[in-house]
C-alpha positions as CSV (number, residue, x, y, z in Angstrom):
1,M,-94.8,-106.9,88.7
2,S,-94.3,-103.1,87.0
3,V,-96.0,-101.3,84.4
4,T,-93.5,-100.3,81.5
5,M,-94.3,-98.0,78.7
6,S,-92.7,-99.5,75.7
7,T,-94.6,-102.9,77.1
8,V,-97.6,-101.3,76.4
9,W,-96.5,-99.8,73.2
10,D,-95.0,-102.9,72.1
11,R,-98.5,-105.1,72.5
12,T,-100.4,-101.8,70.9
13,T,-98.3,-102.4,67.6
14,D,-99.1,-106.1,67.5
15,C,-102.8,-105.7,68.8
16,L,-102.7,-103.0,65.5
17,S,-100.7,-105.5,63.2
18,E,-103.1,-108.6,64.2
19,R,-106.4,-106.8,64.3
20,R,-106.4,-104.3,61.6
21,A,-108.9,-106.4,59.1
22,A,-111.1,-106.4,61.9
23,M,-110.9,-102.9,62.6
24,L,-110.2,-101.6,59.5
25,P,-114.5,-101.2,58.5
26,I,-115.0,-99.3,62.0
27,V,-112.0,-97.3,61.4
28,L,-113.0,-95.9,58.7
29,L,-116.7,-95.5,58.8
30,G,-116.3,-94.7,63.0
31,L,-114.0,-92.7,63.0
32,F,-112.1,-91.1,59.4
33,V,-115.6,-90.3,57.9
34,P,-117.2,-88.8,61.0
35,L,-114.4,-86.5,62.0
36,A,-113.9,-85.7,57.8
37,L,-117.6,-84.5,58.0
38,I,-117.1,-82.8,61.6
39,G,-114.2,-81.1,59.7
40,T,-115.6,-79.7,56.9
41,L,-118.9,-78.7,58.4
42,M,-117.7,-76.8,61.4
43,P,-116.0,-73.6,59.6
44,L,-120.1,-72.8,58.4
45,M,-121.1,-72.6,61.8
46,G,-122.2,-68.6,62.8
47,S,-122.7,-68.8,58.7
48,S,-125.9,-70.4,58.2
49,G,-128.9,-68.6,60.1
50,H,-130.4,-69.8,63.5
51,G,-131.9,-72.6,62.3
52,G,-128.8,-73.8,60.0
53,D,-126.7,-73.9,63.2
54,L,-129.2,-76.0,64.8
55,L,-128.9,-78.5,62.1
56,L,-125.2,-77.6,61.6
57,G,-124.8,-78.3,65.2
58,I,-127.7,-81.5,66.2
59,I,-125.1,-83.0,62.8
60,V,-121.8,-82.3,64.5
61,L,-123.0,-84.1,67.6
62,L,-124.1,-87.3,66.1
63,L,-120.8,-87.1,64.1
64,S,-119.4,-87.0,67.6
65,L,-121.8,-89.9,69.2
66,L,-120.6,-91.8,66.7
67,T,-117.1,-91.6,66.7
68,S,-117.2,-92.7,70.4
69,W,-119.1,-95.6,69.6
70,A,-116.3,-96.5,67.5
71,G,-114.2,-96.3,69.8
72,L,-115.9,-98.3,72.3
73,A,-116.3,-101.5,69.3
74,L,-112.6,-101.0,68.5
75,T,-111.3,-101.0,72.3
76,A,-113.6,-104.2,73.0
77,L,-111.0,-105.4,70.1
78,A,-108.2,-104.7,71.5
79,L,-109.3,-105.4,75.5
80,D,-110.3,-109.4,73.9
81,P,-108.0,-111.0,71.1
82,A,-111.1,-113.9,70.4
83,I,-113.4,-111.4,70.0
84,S,-115.1,-110.6,67.1
85,R,-115.6,-107.5,65.0
86,A,-120.1,-108.6,65.6
87,A,-119.3,-109.6,69.5
88,A,-117.1,-106.1,69.5
89,V,-120.8,-103.8,68.1
90,Q,-122.9,-105.8,70.6
91,A,-119.9,-105.0,72.9
92,A,-120.0,-101.4,72.2
93,N,-123.8,-101.3,71.2
94,R,-124.2,-102.4,75.6
95,R,-122.2,-100.1,77.3
96,F,-123.0,-96.8,75.3
97,L,-125.3,-95.4,77.3
98,P,-123.4,-96.2,80.3
99,V,-120.3,-94.3,78.6
100,L,-121.9,-91.5,77.4
101,G,-123.7,-91.8,81.1
102,I,-120.1,-90.8,82.5
103,G,-119.0,-88.8,80.0
104,L,-122.1,-86.5,80.8
105,V,-121.4,-86.5,84.7
106,T,-117.6,-85.8,83.5
107,L,-118.5,-82.9,82.0
108,A,-121.2,-82.1,84.8
109,V,-118.1,-82.1,87.4
110,V,-116.0,-80.0,84.5
111,V,-118.9,-76.9,84.4
112,V,-118.9,-76.8,88.0
113,L,-115.7,-76.5,89.0
114,A,-115.4,-73.8,86.4
115,M,-118.4,-71.5,87.4
116,P,-116.2,-69.6,89.4
117,I,-114.9,-68.4,86.7
118,G,-118.2,-66.6,85.2
119,I,-119.5,-65.8,89.2
120,V,-116.5,-63.5,89.9
121,L,-116.4,-61.9,86.3
122,G,-119.7,-61.2,87.0
123,L,-119.9,-60.0,90.0
124,S,-116.8,-57.3,88.9
125,G,-119.0,-55.4,86.6
126,M,-117.2,-56.3,83.6
127,N,-118.5,-55.6,80.1
128,M,-119.3,-59.4,79.4
129,A,-120.1,-58.9,76.2
130,A,-117.0,-57.0,75.2
131,L,-115.5,-59.5,77.1
132,S,-117.3,-62.2,74.5
133,A,-116.1,-60.3,71.4
134,G,-112.7,-59.4,72.0
135,T,-113.5,-55.7,72.3
136,L,-112.9,-55.4,76.0
137,Q,-111.2,-51.6,77.0
138,P,-108.6,-51.0,79.3
139,G,-110.9,-49.5,81.6
140,D,-114.1,-52.2,81.1
141,V,-110.9,-54.4,82.9
142,N,-111.2,-55.2,86.4
143,G,-107.5,-56.0,87.8
144,G,-108.7,-58.3,90.9
145,A,-111.1,-60.0,89.0
146,L,-109.0,-60.7,86.5
147,A,-105.8,-61.5,88.7
148,F,-108.1,-64.5,90.2
149,V,-109.3,-65.7,87.6
150,S,-106.2,-65.6,86.1
151,L,-104.8,-67.7,88.6
152,Y,-107.6,-70.0,89.3
153,S,-107.7,-71.2,85.0
154,V,-104.2,-71.9,86.1
155,V,-105.1,-74.6,89.0
156,L,-108.0,-75.2,87.9
157,A,-105.9,-76.3,84.2
158,V,-103.4,-78.2,86.6
159,L,-106.1,-80.3,88.8
160,L,-108.6,-80.9,85.2
161,F,-105.1,-82.6,84.2
162,W,-104.2,-84.6,86.4
163,A,-107.5,-85.7,87.4
164,Y,-108.0,-86.7,83.7
165,A,-105.0,-88.6,83.8
166,R,-105.9,-90.3,87.2
167,C,-109.5,-90.9,87.6
168,V,-110.8,-90.3,83.2
169,V,-108.2,-92.5,81.2
170,L,-109.1,-95.6,81.7
171,V,-112.6,-95.2,82.0
172,T,-113.7,-96.5,79.0
173,P,-112.2,-99.8,79.1
174,I,-113.5,-100.1,82.8
175,V,-117.0,-100.1,81.3
176,L,-116.4,-102.3,78.5
177,E,-114.8,-105.3,81.5
178,E,-116.3,-104.1,85.4
179,R,-120.3,-103.0,85.8
180,R,-118.9,-100.7,88.4
181,G,-121.1,-97.3,87.8
182,L,-119.9,-94.0,88.8
183,G,-117.2,-96.5,90.9
184,V,-114.9,-96.5,87.8
185,Y,-113.5,-93.2,88.8
186,R,-112.1,-95.0,91.7
187,R,-111.0,-98.1,89.6
188,S,-109.3,-95.8,87.2
189,F,-107.3,-93.7,90.2
190,E,-106.2,-97.3,91.8
191,L,-104.8,-99.2,88.5
192,T,-103.4,-95.9,87.6
193,R,-101.6,-95.5,91.3
194,H,-98.3,-96.6,91.0
195,I,-97.9,-95.4,87.1
196,A,-99.1,-91.9,87.6
197,W,-96.4,-89.9,86.5
198,K,-96.1,-92.3,83.7
199,V,-99.5,-91.7,82.9
200,I,-99.6,-88.1,83.2
201,G,-96.2,-88.4,80.3
202,V,-98.0,-90.5,78.0
203,V,-100.6,-88.5,77.7
204,M,-98.8,-84.7,77.5
205,L,-96.7,-86.4,75.0
206,Y,-99.8,-87.7,72.8
207,G,-101.9,-84.3,72.9
208,V,-98.4,-82.6,72.0
209,V,-97.3,-85.1,69.3
210,S,-101.3,-85.4,67.9
211,W,-101.9,-81.7,67.6
212,V,-98.6,-80.3,66.1
213,A,-99.3,-83.2,63.7
214,S,-103.0,-82.2,63.1
215,A,-101.7,-78.8,62.5
216,A,-98.8,-79.5,60.5
217,A,-101.3,-81.4,57.8
218,K,-103.8,-78.5,58.4
219,S,-101.2,-75.6,57.2
220,V,-98.8,-77.4,54.5
221,F,-101.6,-79.4,52.8
222,G,-104.5,-76.8,53.2
223,T,-101.4,-74.5,52.1
224,V,-100.9,-76.4,48.3
225,F,-104.1,-77.6,47.6
226,A,-105.0,-74.0,48.5
227,L,-102.1,-72.7,45.9
228,V,-102.8,-75.6,43.1
229,L,-107.1,-75.6,43.2
230,G,-107.8,-72.2,44.9
231,G,-111.4,-71.2,44.8
232,E,-113.3,-68.7,47.4
233,G,-115.5,-69.4,50.2
234,T,-115.9,-71.0,53.6
235,V,-116.1,-74.4,51.8
236,T,-114.3,-75.0,49.1
237,L,-112.8,-78.3,47.3
238,A,-109.1,-77.2,49.0
239,S,-110.6,-77.1,52.3
240,I,-112.9,-80.3,51.8
241,L,-109.4,-82.4,50.5
242,T,-107.7,-80.7,53.6
243,Q,-109.7,-81.7,56.4
244,V,-110.0,-85.1,54.3
245,V,-106.4,-85.0,55.3
246,V,-106.4,-83.8,58.9
247,A,-109.0,-86.7,59.4
248,G,-106.9,-89.2,58.0
249,V,-104.1,-88.0,60.8
250,S,-107.0,-87.5,63.8
251,T,-107.8,-91.4,63.4
252,L,-104.5,-92.6,62.6
253,F,-104.0,-91.0,66.7
254,S,-107.5,-92.0,67.9
255,L,-107.0,-95.5,66.6
256,L,-103.6,-95.8,68.5
257,A,-105.0,-93.7,71.6
258,V,-108.2,-95.9,72.3
259,V,-105.5,-99.1,71.9
260,F,-103.0,-98.1,73.9
261,L,-105.7,-97.8,76.4
262,A,-107.5,-101.0,76.2
263,K,-103.4,-102.6,76.7
264,L,-102.3,-99.6,79.8
265,Y,-106.0,-100.9,81.0
266,L,-104.8,-104.7,81.2
267,A,-101.3,-104.1,82.4
268,A,-102.3,-102.2,84.9
269,R,-104.9,-104.9,85.8
270,E,-101.9,-107.4,85.6
271,A,-100.2,-105.7,87.7
272,I,-102.4,-105.0,90.3
273,V,-103.6,-108.8,90.6
274,A,-99.6,-109.9,90.7
275,R,-99.1,-107.4,93.7
276,S,-102.2,-109.3,95.6
């Protein structure tokens, strides 16, 4: 049995059609509203003083956690066609901490892998303050260190992308359906073994299309709202309305990704069972 992305996509659209009533409140309150608020608050970072920035950072973090929780609840709805919204919310509540823990482990691994970049730049004598500010002068650049960092960054980016597509992409549905601890990474690797290139292609396509759609929405609607409503300042009515539109686009793509990955997990699991 082979997993085809067209079949997974058909199951995704069917799920969205059949479960839209159960999903809608979670999508609106758990994805759309937090994303709109995050987009509105982020421009204020750096201009509110230390205390203000700290408060904004905490609010953004809490909103981000809310979107993660909503993704869990939506995944539960997509995995089981018979589950109610209340049961999906309970499942999200039960498995939120394990998913958060796996996310922190993943982040820690990425940080450790990226540390050689900072170490090499620091040991090379490069002016890190000027580098952070983007004011490096030609004499401040260490050619050897810069060459290593450039090459290492490219290799690391490719490695992280491959690792995400193989070991991380199915982590959320796995944590909801199976209790494996850190074994979720190996389980994701097993599930994507025979569809690795398909998964990589889908992840690349999703990343490009979602980025282009969000950028286009921000550019077009931002320009229109600015011309019609005007206003000066970091946060204006035009910027708020623009972020609402962008949040709507991001919400749509986030919902598609959550449901698609849930259906991909089910299809990959079915394929493994059929081959055994």
